[in-house]
C-alpha positions as CSV (number, residue, x, y, z in Angstrom):
1,M,-0.1,-0.1,0.0
2,R,1.0,3.5,-0.7
3,V,1.4,6.2,2.1
4,N,-2.2,7.6,1.8
5,I,-3.7,9.0,4.9
6,F,-5.4,12.2,4.3
7,F,-6.6,14.8,6.8
8,V,-9.3,17.3,5.3
9,V,-10.5,20.2,7.7
10,L,-14.2,20.7,7.5
11,L,-15.7,24.3,8.0
12,G,-19.3,24.3,9.0
13,I,-19.8,20.8,7.1
14,P,-22.1,18.5,9.5
15,G,-20.8,14.9,9.8
16,V,-22.8,11.7,9.6
17,P,-25.0,11.1,12.7
18,T,-23.5,8.6,14.8
19,S,-24.7,6.6,18.0
20,A,-26.6,8.3,20.9
21,H,-24.8,6.8,23.6
22,H,-21.2,7.6,22.6
23,S,-19.5,11.0,23.8
24,E,-18.7,12.7,20.4
25,A,-16.5,15.3,22.3
26,G,-13.9,12.9,22.1
27,F,-13.8,13.2,18.1
28,D,-12.6,15.9,16.0
29,K,-16.0,16.7,13.9
30,N,-14.4,19.3,12.0
31,T,-11.6,17.1,10.4
32,V,-11.9,14.1,8.1
33,V,-9.2,11.4,8.1
34,A,-9.2,9.3,4.6
35,F,-7.0,6.3,3.6
36,D,-6.8,3.1,2.1
37,A,-6.5,0.0,4.1
38,K,-6.7,-3.8,4.7
39,V,-9.0,-5.0,7.2
40,I,-7.4,-6.9,10.0
41,E,-10.3,-7.8,12.3
42,Y,-14.2,-6.9,12.0
43,D,-16.1,-7.4,15.4
44,W,-20.0,-7.4,14.8
45,R,-21.1,-6.6,18.4
46,N,-22.5,-4.0,20.6
47,P,-22.8,-1.2,21.6
48,H,-20.4,-0.4,18.8
49,V,-18.8,-2.6,16.0
50,Y,-15.2,-1.9,15.6
51,I,-13.1,-2.5,12.5
52,L,-9.2,-2.9,13.0
53,V,-7.5,-1.8,10.0
54,E,-3.9,-1.7,8.6
55,T,-2.3,1.0,6.3
56,D,0.9,2.7,5.5
57,G,2.1,5.3,7.8
58,P,3.9,8.6,7.1
59,N,7.3,6.8,7.0
60,G,6.1,3.7,4.8
61,N,5.8,1.5,7.9
62,S,2.9,-0.4,8.5
63,V,0.3,1.2,11.2
64,E,-3.1,-0.1,12.5
65,W,-6.1,2.1,12.8
66,R,-9.3,1.1,15.2
67,I,-12.5,2.3,13.7
68,E,-15.4,2.7,15.6
69,T,-19.2,2.6,13.9
70,S,-22.5,2.2,14.9
71,S,-24.4,-0.3,16.8
72,T,-25.6,-3.5,14.9
73,P,-29.3,-2.5,14.7
74,I,-28.4,0.7,13.2
75,L,-25.7,-0.9,10.8
76,S,-28.3,-3.6,9.9
77,R,-30.6,-1.1,8.6
78,G,-28.0,0.6,6.6
79,G,-27.5,-2.5,4.6
80,W,-24.4,-4.1,6.7
81,T,-24.3,-7.7,8.0
82,K,-21.9,-9.8,10.3
83,D,-20.6,-10.9,7.0
84,S,-19.9,-7.4,5.4
85,L,-16.3,-7.6,6.0
86,N,-13.5,-10.2,6.1
87,P,-9.8,-10.2,7.0
88,G,-7.8,-9.0,4.1
89,D,-10.4,-7.0,2.5
90,A,-9.4,-4.0,0.9
91,V,-11.5,-0.8,1.7
92,I,-11.3,3.1,1.9
93,I,-11.9,4.7,5.2
94,R,-13.4,8.1,6.0
95,G,-13.9,8.9,9.5
96,H,-13.4,11.6,12.1
97,P,-10.0,11.2,14.1
98,E,-10.0,11.1,18.2
99,R,-9.3,14.3,19.3
100,N,-6.0,14.9,21.3
101,S,-4.9,11.4,21.3
102,S,-1.7,9.6,20.3
103,R,-3.8,6.5,19.2
104,N,-4.9,5.9,15.7
105,Y,-8.4,5.8,16.4
106,A,-11.4,7.4,14.3
107,I,-15.2,7.2,14.1
108,L,-16.6,6.0,10.9
109,L,-18.3,8.0,8.3
110,T,-18.1,5.9,5.3
111,L,-16.1,2.6,4.3
112,E,-15.9,1.9,0.8
113,K,-15.3,-1.8,-0.4
114,E,-13.1,-2.8,-3.5
115,N,-16.0,-3.6,-5.6
116,G,-17.3,0.0,-5.2
117,V,-20.0,-0.7,-2.7
118,V,-20.4,2.1,0.1
119,L,-21.4,1.4,3.7
120,S,-22.2,4.5,5.8
121,A,-22.3,4.4,9.8
122,A,-25.9,6.4,9.5
123,S,-29.2,4.7,9.6
124,P,-31.9,5.2,7.2
125,D,-34.9,7.1,8.1
126,P,-38.5,5.5,7.9
127,R,-40.5,6.3,4.9
128,G,-43.4,8.0,7.0
129,V,-45.9,7.2,4.4
130,S,-47.8,4.4,6.4
131,S,-50.8,5.4,8.7
132,A,-51.6,3.8,12.0
133,S,-55.0,3.4,13.7
134,D,-53.8,3.5,17.2
135,L,-50.4,3.8,19.1
136,S,-49.4,0.0,18.5
137,G,-46.9,-1.0,16.3
138,V,-43.2,0.0,15.5
139,W,-42.0,3.6,15.6
140,K,-38.8,5.3,15.0
141,G,-37.7,8.9,16.4
142,S,-37.5,11.8,14.1
143,G,-34.2,12.6,15.3
144,G,-34.9,16.3,16.2
145,Q,-35.5,17.8,12.7
146,A,-38.2,20.2,13.8
147,E,-36.5,23.4,15.4
148,E,-39.0,22.9,18.6
149,E,-37.7,19.2,18.9
150,G,-34.1,20.3,18.6
151,E,-34.4,22.9,21.1
152,F,-35.9,20.3,23.6
153,R,-33.2,18.1,23.0
154,Q,-30.7,20.8,23.7
155,R,-32.3,21.8,27.1
156,L,-32.1,18.0,27.9
157,S,-28.5,17.9,27.4
158,S,-27.7,21.2,29.1
159,P,-30.6,21.5,32.1
160,L,-30.6,24.1,34.8
161,L,-29.1,22.1,37.7
162,T,-29.0,22.2,41.4
163,E,-25.4,22.8,43.0
164,K,-25.1,19.0,43.5
165,G,-26.1,18.4,39.9
166,A,-23.5,20.7,38.6
167,S,-20.6,19.3,40.7
168,A,-21.7,15.7,39.4
169,R,-21.6,16.9,35.9
170,D,-18.3,18.8,36.1
171,S,-16.7,15.7,37.6
172,Y,-17.7,13.2,35.0
173,D,-15.6,11.4,32.7
174,F,-17.2,9.5,29.9
175,Y,-14.4,7.0,29.8
176,T,-14.5,5.8,33.4
177,D,-17.9,6.8,34.5
178,S,-20.2,5.9,31.9
179,P,-22.8,3.4,32.8
180,V,-22.6,2.3,28.8
181,A,-19.2,0.8,29.7
182,Q,-21.2,-1.6,32.1
183,C,-23.7,-2.4,29.7
184,I,-26.6,-0.1,31.9
185,A,-29.2,1.1,29.6
186,H,-30.4,4.6,29.5
187,T,-34.0,5.4,31.3
188,S,-36.7,7.6,30.2
189,P,-36.5,10.2,29.0
190,W,-33.2,9.7,27.4
191,L,-34.4,6.1,26.3
192,I,-37.1,7.5,24.4
193,T,-35.8,10.8,22.7
194,T,-32.9,9.1,20.7
195,G,-33.8,9.3,17.1
196,L,-31.6,6.3,16.1
197,Y,-33.2,3.2,17.6
198,L,-36.7,1.5,16.9
199,N,-39.7,1.5,19.7
200,E,-42.4,-0.8,19.7
201,I,-45.9,-0.4,21.7
202,D,-47.9,-3.5,22.4
203,F,-51.3,-3.6,23.9
204,A,-52.1,-6.3,26.4
205,D,-54.9,-6.9,29.4
206,D,-54.2,-4.2,31.9
207,V,-50.8,-3.4,30.6
208,V,-49.2,-1.4,27.9
209,I,-45.5,-2.8,26.9
210,I,-43.1,-0.5,25.2
211,R,-40.1,-2.0,24.0
212,S,-36.8,0.0,23.0
213,E,-34.2,-1.6,20.8
214,F,-31.8,0.5,22.6
215,F,-30.1,-2.2,25.1
216,D,-33.3,-4.2,24.6
217,V,-35.3,-2.6,27.3
218,E,-38.9,-3.6,27.7
219,R,-41.2,-1.2,29.9
220,S,-44.3,-2.5,31.5
221,I,-46.8,0.3,32.1
222,F,-49.6,-0.9,34.5
223,M,-53.1,0.3,33.3
224,D,-55.2,-1.4,36.2
225,G,-55.9,1.6,38.3
226,R,-53.0,1.0,40.8
227,S,-51.0,3.9,42.5
228,H,-47.3,3.8,42.6
229,P,-46.4,2.0,45.9
230,I,-45.3,4.2,48.8
231,D,-41.5,3.7,49.6
232,G,-41.6,0.8,47.0
233,E,-38.6,-1.1,45.5
234,R,-36.7,1.0,42.7
235,F,-36.2,-0.2,39.6
236,Q,-33.5,0.7,36.5
237,Q,-36.7,1.8,34.3
238,G,-38.6,3.0,37.4
239,H,-42.1,1.9,38.1
240,S,-44.8,3.1,35.6
241,I,-48.5,3.5,35.6
242,G,-50.7,4.7,33.0
243,W,-54.4,5.8,32.0
244,W,-56.2,7.3,29.3
245,E,-57.1,10.9,28.8
246,N,-59.4,10.9,25.5
247,E,-57.2,9.3,22.9
248,T,-53.9,10.3,24.7
249,L,-51.9,7.8,26.7
250,I,-50.4,9.1,29.9
251,V,-47.3,7.1,31.2
252,D,-46.4,8.2,35.0
253,T,-42.9,7.0,36.1
254,N,-41.2,7.1,39.3
255,L,-38.9,4.7,41.8
256,F,-36.1,5.1,39.3
257,S,-32.9,3.4,40.9
258,D,-29.7,5.7,41.1
259,H,-28.3,6.4,37.7
260,R,-24.9,8.0,36.9
261,T,-26.3,9.7,33.8
262,G,-29.9,9.2,34.2
263,N,-30.8,13.2,33.7
264,G,-28.2,13.7,30.8
265,P,-24.6,13.6,30.1
266,G,-22.9,13.3,33.4
267,I,-25.9,14.2,35.4
268,P,-27.2,11.6,37.8
269,S,-30.7,10.9,38.7
270,G,-31.9,9.8,42.2
271,A,-35.2,8.7,44.2
272,Q,-36.8,12.1,43.4
273,K,-36.8,11.3,39.5
274,H,-40.2,11.7,38.0
275,V,-41.2,11.6,34.3
276,I,-44.5,12.1,32.8
277,E,-45.0,10.8,29.1
278,R,-47.9,11.6,26.9
279,Y,-48.5,9.7,23.7
280,T,-50.8,11.2,21.1
281,L,-51.4,9.8,17.8
282,S,-51.4,12.6,14.8
283,E,-54.5,12.9,12.7
284,D,-52.9,11.1,9.7
285,G,-51.6,8.5,11.8
286,R,-48.1,8.7,10.6
287,R,-46.5,10.0,13.9
288,I,-47.0,9.8,17.7
289,I,-46.7,13.2,19.4
290,L,-44.8,12.5,22.6
291,D,-44.9,15.3,25.2
292,I,-42.2,14.7,28.2
293,V,-41.9,16.5,31.7
294,L,-38.9,15.5,33.7
295,E,-38.4,16.2,37.2
296,D,-35.7,15.7,39.7
297,D,-35.3,18.2,42.6
298,E,-32.1,16.8,43.8
299,Y,-30.1,17.3,40.4
300,L,-32.4,19.8,38.4
301,A,-33.0,23.2,39.3
302,E,-36.2,23.0,37.4
303,P,-38.5,20.7,35.6
304,L,-37.9,20.2,31.9
305,S,-40.7,19.9,29.3
306,G,-41.0,19.5,25.6
307,S,-42.1,17.5,22.7
308,I,-40.5,14.9,20.3
309,E,-42.1,12.9,17.5
310,W,-42.1,9.3,16.5
311,I,-42.7,8.2,12.9
312,Y,-44.6,5.2,12.1
313,A,-42.5,2.4,10.6
314,P,-44.3,-0.8,10.1
315,E,-41.5,-1.8,7.4
316,L,-38.8,-1.8,9.8
317,Q,-37.9,-4.6,12.5
318,L,-36.4,-4.4,15.9
319,Y,-32.9,-6.0,16.2
320,S,-31.6,-7.5,19.3
321,Y,-29.1,-5.6,21.1
322,N,-27.3,-7.9,23.1
323,C,-24.6,-5.7,24.6
324,A,-21.1,-7.2,25.3
325,Q,-19.3,-5.6,28.3
326,D,-15.8,-6.5,26.7
327,V,-16.8,-4.2,23.7
328,S,-18.5,-1.5,26.1
329,R,-15.0,-1.3,28.0
330,A,-13.5,-0.3,24.6
331,F,-14.8,3.1,25.1
332,R,-12.1,3.7,27.8
333,H,-8.8,5.1,27.1
334,D,-6.1,2.7,27.8
């Protein structure tokens, strides 16, 4: 292979969306590294698929690059399979390099195979043309395309914090503190606001099941008129009860167990966390309007509220996540 590593500085050009659960702050999103390479290893596991490649370095010596991609559900919808790559395959890599690191490490934008096939780390959006008659079925987040939704996601990422919340956020280090490194799932509202993964709603007797493809989370919403238990057991996804207000499903959740990032990047949640979700089918049946209120007086100085949308996607299927802890630990710096 010839020496062929190129760094291109981008000015104001957005990159391909990457996983919601990775800290993108560690990558230089204004620079793209591009080079020919040979595949050494292709690890088809979650929470990220990794590709180890070999290329020529600046001095003609062989160097290895570790390329991080999305998770298997996202890549599967983009045309990838566990057999997409094999050791020895010639590829062209484009990605954002890791910031301030001596490692040859990048997050993938595109990979071009020798036959000209280009694979992306992004997931295609649902067609959004089918209509549902009720809330049941498969739904995908819109990804915050609407201005109002984008503003709400920004508020979720940077809420007004109590002194305790601010201290926890300031001391947070993704590579050592992230629950993802232990295959611990996000909780509502973060679990339901990611635009990358699918959600499925099922109705059964006196219970609504909401499944998230992200970390294979399944939530049970009790619809039998019960109340939350007083001083009851706390769960990772909390204790959820629900009821109907006309055509809107109300989901009320508390009794969350402690979570290091339960209220946002680096912001914990605790026993006082309380989330209200309101699910309303749009008139054309193509979207769910999801209104959210988040409260946690221990860490948040004021409640957060806003709306997102889920798009009806009956043509898509949920994939199993099966988080692997040894892969999760690859987030951490050596």
